[in-house]
C-alpha positions as CSV (number, residue, x, y, z in Angstrom):
1,X,0.0,0.0,0.0
2,X,1.2,3.5,-0.8
3,X,2.5,5.7,2.0
4,X,0.9,8.8,0.6
5,X,-0.7,9.8,3.9
6,X,-2.2,13.2,4.5
7,X,-1.0,15.4,7.3
8,X,-1.8,13.8,10.6
9,X,-2.9,10.5,9.2
10,X,-3.2,7.9,12.0
11,X,-1.6,4.5,11.7
12,X,-4.9,2.7,11.7
13,X,-7.1,3.5,8.7
14,X,-10.8,2.9,8.2
15,X,-11.8,0.5,5.5
16,X,-15.1,2.0,4.0
17,X,-18.1,-0.3,3.3
18,X,-18.2,1.1,-0.3
19,X,-16.4,3.5,-2.6
20,X,-17.8,5.2,-5.7
21,X,-16.7,7.8,-8.1
22,X,-19.2,10.5,-9.1
23,X,-18.9,12.9,-12.0
24,X,-19.7,16.6,-11.4
25,X,-19.3,18.9,-14.4
26,X,-16.8,16.5,-15.9
27,X,-14.7,16.1,-12.8
28,X,-14.4,13.1,-10.6
29,X,-15.4,13.1,-6.9
30,X,-14.7,10.0,-4.8
31,X,-17.3,9.2,-2.1
32,X,-17.2,6.5,0.5
33,X,-19.6,4.9,3.0
34,X,-18.0,4.6,6.5
35,X,-18.4,1.5,8.6
36,X,-21.0,3.3,10.8
37,X,-23.1,4.1,7.6
38,X,-22.2,7.8,7.4
39,X,-21.4,9.1,3.9
40,X,-18.2,11.0,3.4
41,X,-16.3,12.7,0.5
42,X,-12.5,12.2,-0.1
43,X,-11.2,15.7,0.4
44,X,-8.2,15.4,-2.0
45,X,-10.4,15.1,-5.1
46,X,-12.5,18.2,-4.1
47,X,-9.3,20.2,-3.6
48,X,-7.8,19.1,-7.0
49,X,-11.0,20.0,-8.8
50,X,-11.0,23.5,-7.2
51,X,-7.2,23.9,-7.5
52,X,-6.9,24.3,-3.7
53,X,-4.0,23.1,-1.6
54,X,-5.1,20.0,0.3
55,X,-2.8,20.5,3.3
56,X,-3.9,24.1,3.7
57,X,-7.5,23.0,3.6
58,X,-6.8,20.3,6.2
59,X,-5.2,22.9,8.5
60,X,-8.3,25.1,8.0
61,X,-10.6,22.3,8.9
62,X,-8.6,21.4,12.0
63,X,-8.9,25.0,13.1
64,X,-12.6,25.0,12.7
65,X,-14.2,23.6,15.8
66,X,-17.6,22.9,14.2
67,X,-16.1,20.4,11.7
68,X,-12.7,19.5,13.1
69,X,-13.9,16.0,14.3
70,X,-15.6,15.2,10.9
71,X,-12.3,14.2,9.2
72,X,-11.9,10.4,8.9
73,X,-8.9,8.7,7.2
74,X,-10.0,6.0,4.8
75,X,-8.3,3.5,2.5
76,X,-9.1,4.6,-1.0
77,X,-8.7,2.0,-3.7
78,X,-7.1,3.3,-6.9
79,X,-5.8,1.7,-10.1
80,X,-2.1,0.5,-10.2
81,X,-1.4,3.4,-12.6
82,X,-2.6,5.9,-10.0
83,X,-0.5,4.3,-7.2
84,X,-2.9,1.7,-5.9
85,X,-4.5,1.7,-2.4
86,X,-3.9,5.0,-0.6
87,X,-4.7,6.6,2.8
88,X,-6.7,9.8,2.3
89,X,-8.7,12.2,4.4
90,X,-12.4,12.1,4.0
91,X,-14.8,14.7,5.2
92,X,-18.2,13.5,6.6
93,X,-20.9,14.7,4.2
94,X,-22.7,16.8,6.8
95,X,-19.5,19.0,7.1
96,X,-19.0,19.5,3.4
97,X,-21.5,22.5,3.0
98,X,-19.9,24.2,6.0
99,X,-16.4,23.7,4.5
100,X,-17.3,24.9,1.1
101,X,-19.1,28.0,2.4
102,X,-15.9,29.0,4.2
103,X,-14.0,29.3,1.0
104,X,-13.9,33.0,-0.1
105,X,-14.7,33.2,-3.8
106,X,-12.7,36.4,-4.1
107,X,-9.5,34.7,-2.9
108,X,-9.3,32.0,-5.5
109,X,-8.2,32.3,-9.1
110,X,-10.6,34.2,-11.4
111,X,-10.9,31.2,-13.7
112,X,-11.8,28.9,-10.8
113,X,-14.6,31.2,-9.4
114,X,-17.4,29.8,-11.6
115,X,-16.5,26.2,-10.5
116,X,-16.3,27.1,-6.8
117,X,-19.8,28.8,-7.0
118,X,-21.2,25.7,-8.7
119,X,-19.8,23.5,-5.9
120,X,-21.1,25.8,-3.2
121,X,-24.6,25.9,-4.8
122,X,-25.1,22.4,-6.3
123,X,-22.6,19.7,-5.4
124,X,-24.2,19.0,-2.0
125,X,-27.5,18.1,-3.7
126,X,-25.7,15.6,-5.9
127,X,-23.8,14.1,-2.9
128,X,-26.9,13.8,-0.8
129,X,-28.7,12.2,-3.7
130,X,-26.0,9.5,-3.8
131,X,-26.0,9.1,-0.1
132,X,-29.8,8.6,0.2
133,X,-30.2,6.2,-2.8
134,X,-27.8,3.5,-1.6
135,X,-29.8,0.3,-1.1
136,X,-27.3,-2.3,0.1
137,X,-26.1,-1.7,3.6
138,X,-25.2,-4.3,6.2
139,X,-27.7,-4.3,9.0
140,X,-26.4,-3.2,12.3
141,X,-26.0,-6.1,14.7
142,X,-25.9,-4.0,17.9
143,X,-28.9,-1.8,17.4
144,X,-31.5,-4.0,19.1
145,X,-31.5,-7.6,20.4
146,X,-32.5,-10.1,17.8
147,X,-35.0,-11.5,20.2
148,X,-37.3,-9.5,22.4
149,X,-36.5,-9.3,26.1
150,X,-39.1,-11.1,28.1
151,X,-40.8,-9.1,30.8
152,X,-40.1,-10.7,34.3
153,X,-42.9,-11.8,36.6
154,X,-43.6,-9.4,39.4
155,X,-42.6,-10.9,42.8
156,X,-45.3,-11.6,45.4
157,X,-45.8,-9.2,48.2
158,X,-43.3,-9.9,51.0
159,X,-40.7,-11.4,48.7
160,X,-37.0,-11.0,49.8
161,X,-35.2,-7.7,48.7
162,X,-32.8,-9.7,46.6
163,X,-35.8,-11.0,44.5
164,X,-37.1,-7.5,44.1
165,X,-33.7,-6.2,43.1
166,X,-33.4,-8.9,40.4
167,X,-36.9,-8.0,39.2
168,X,-36.1,-4.3,38.8
169,X,-32.8,-5.0,37.0
170,X,-34.7,-7.2,34.5
171,X,-37.4,-4.5,34.1
172,X,-34.7,-2.0,33.3
173,X,-33.4,-4.2,30.5
174,X,-37.0,-4.5,29.1
175,X,-37.4,-0.7,29.1
176,X,-34.0,-0.2,27.5
177,X,-34.9,-2.7,24.8
178,X,-38.2,-1.0,24.2
179,X,-36.5,2.4,23.9
180,X,-34.0,0.9,21.4
181,X,-36.9,-0.5,19.3
182,X,-38.6,2.9,19.2
183,X,-35.4,4.7,18.2
184,X,-34.8,2.1,15.5
185,X,-38.3,2.5,14.1
186,X,-38.0,6.2,14.0
187,X,-34.6,5.9,12.2
188,X,-36.0,3.6,9.6
189,X,-39.0,5.9,8.9
190,X,-36.7,8.9,8.6
191,X,-34.5,7.1,6.1
192,X,-37.4,6.0,4.0
193,X,-38.8,9.5,3.9
194,X,-35.4,10.8,3.0
195,X,-34.9,8.3,0.2
196,X,-38.3,9.1,-1.2
197,X,-37.7,12.9,-1.0
198,X,-34.2,12.7,-2.6
199,X,-35.4,10.3,-5.3
200,X,-37.9,12.8,-6.3
201,X,-35.2,15.5,-6.5
202,X,-32.9,13.5,-8.8
203,X,-34.5,14.5,-12.1
204,X,-34.4,18.2,-11.0
205,X,-30.7,17.9,-10.0
206,X,-29.8,16.3,-13.3
207,X,-31.6,19.1,-15.2
208,X,-29.9,21.7,-13.1
209,X,-26.4,20.2,-13.9
210,X,-27.0,20.5,-17.6
211,X,-24.3,19.6,-20.1
212,X,-20.7,19.6,-18.9
213,X,-18.7,22.8,-19.6
214,X,-15.0,23.0,-20.5
215,X,-12.7,21.1,-18.2
216,X,-9.9,23.1,-16.5
217,X,-7.3,21.8,-18.9
218,X,-9.2,23.1,-21.9
219,X,-10.0,26.4,-20.2
220,X,-6.2,26.9,-19.7
221,X,-5.7,26.0,-23.4
222,X,-8.2,28.8,-24.3
223,X,-6.1,31.3,-22.4
224,X,-3.0,30.1,-24.2
225,X,-4.7,30.4,-27.6
226,X,-6.0,33.9,-26.7
227,X,-2.4,35.0,-25.9
228,X,-1.1,33.5,-29.2
229,X,-3.8,35.1,-31.2
230,X,-3.2,38.5,-29.5
231,X,0.5,38.3,-30.4
232,X,-0.3,37.3,-34.0
233,X,-3.1,39.8,-34.7
234,X,-2.2,42.7,-32.3
235,X,-5.7,42.6,-30.9
236,X,-6.3,43.0,-27.2
237,X,-7.2,39.9,-25.2
238,X,-10.6,41.3,-24.2
239,X,-11.5,41.8,-27.9
240,X,-10.6,38.2,-28.7
241,X,-12.7,36.9,-25.8
242,X,-15.6,38.9,-27.1
243,X,-15.1,37.5,-30.6
244,X,-15.0,33.9,-29.1
245,X,-18.2,34.5,-27.1
246,X,-20.0,35.9,-30.1
247,X,-18.9,33.1,-32.4
248,X,-20.3,30.4,-30.0
249,X,-23.1,32.5,-28.5
250,X,-22.0,32.3,-24.9
251,X,-22.1,35.0,-22.2
252,X,-18.8,33.8,-20.9
253,X,-16.0,31.7,-22.3
254,X,-16.3,29.4,-19.2
255,X,-19.8,28.5,-20.4
256,X,-18.4,26.8,-23.5
257,X,-19.4,23.2,-23.6
258,X,-16.9,20.4,-23.4
259,X,-18.6,18.8,-26.5
260,X,-17.8,22.0,-28.4
261,X,-14.1,21.8,-27.7
262,X,-13.0,20.5,-31.2
263,X,-14.9,23.4,-32.8
264,X,-13.4,25.9,-30.3
265,X,-9.9,24.7,-30.9
266,X,-10.4,24.8,-34.7
267,X,-11.8,28.4,-34.4
268,X,-8.6,29.5,-32.7
269,X,-6.3,27.7,-35.2
270,X,-8.1,29.3,-38.1
271,X,-8.0,32.8,-36.5
272,X,-4.3,32.4,-35.6
273,X,-3.4,31.2,-39.1
274,X,-5.3,34.1,-40.7
275,X,-3.6,36.6,-38.4
276,X,-0.2,35.2,-39.3
277,X,-1.0,35.3,-43.0
278,X,-2.2,38.9,-42.8
279,X,0.9,39.8,-40.8
280,X,3.1,38.2,-43.4
281,X,1.3,40.0,-46.2
282,X,1.6,43.3,-44.4
283,X,5.3,42.8,-43.9
284,X,5.8,42.0,-47.6
285,X,3.7,45.0,-48.6
286,X,5.8,47.2,-46.3
287,X,9.0,45.9,-47.7
288,X,7.7,46.5,-51.3
289,X,6.6,50.0,-50.4
290,X,10.1,50.7,-48.9
291,X,11.8,49.3,-52.1
292,X,9.5,51.3,-54.4
293,X,10.1,54.5,-52.4
294,X,13.9,53.9,-52.6
295,X,13.7,53.4,-56.4
296,X,11.7,56.6,-56.8
297,X,14.2,58.5,-54.7
298,X,17.1,57.2,-56.8
299,X,15.2,58.4,-60.0
300,X,14.7,61.8,-58.6
301,X,18.4,62.1,-57.6
302,X,19.5,61.0,-61.0
């Protein structure tokens, strides 16, 4: 197993009951089910998606009393190419909204701000939808006794104190069992209601997500292409961004769809090639004009 432990990783790791990879706007999020049934999200993937420093976020979580105890170190299974099994910090799902809300949008890179806002507004719905729709969970063995506790027979009047003491101890066990049963029933009903509610929200969540926009790698390539086109054409970067948005009918370049990337890349290549060709023609024309002017000057002097 890899020794890629996060800061403060304990020697003993939790083996999750299940692990799954979700897709959110074209980026992977790894979620796990802890042995006690709680859903959690592997923090490293969230940080990578939002270009945040994982260690810095761990320190921020540790300093935040409200969620400091909601970090659990789990064994995450990955492919051999990705390093195999690794120990990673996971944040219990209930703490994720609090953590995301604490990230100041103004302090992250400008190109990351739309992604961060999407996470703050939408990712929790997706995560809770996953958490509520899991159907195969091992039944807890220590919730209530498998057999009901038999109520003891009340002693006769005048029975010894030792008999009465034993009777009351047995009655305490009966009452404890009944309370556990009531708590279990309430938990099951709440879970069923939650599953029904979240299942009804799934279509709305999927509609809200919509088609995937450009992945960060392609957004960075857009910025590189804009710089190249600016150098080739002499246009200001803002003008090129406006031309791009007009060509693809988008209010912002970050709203370009990942499915449109081949067309976007081709648009830049055509624009850059045209700008270079115009620049070459202008240079040739300038050289021709200078030569013509020199010849005319020589004629006059002669």
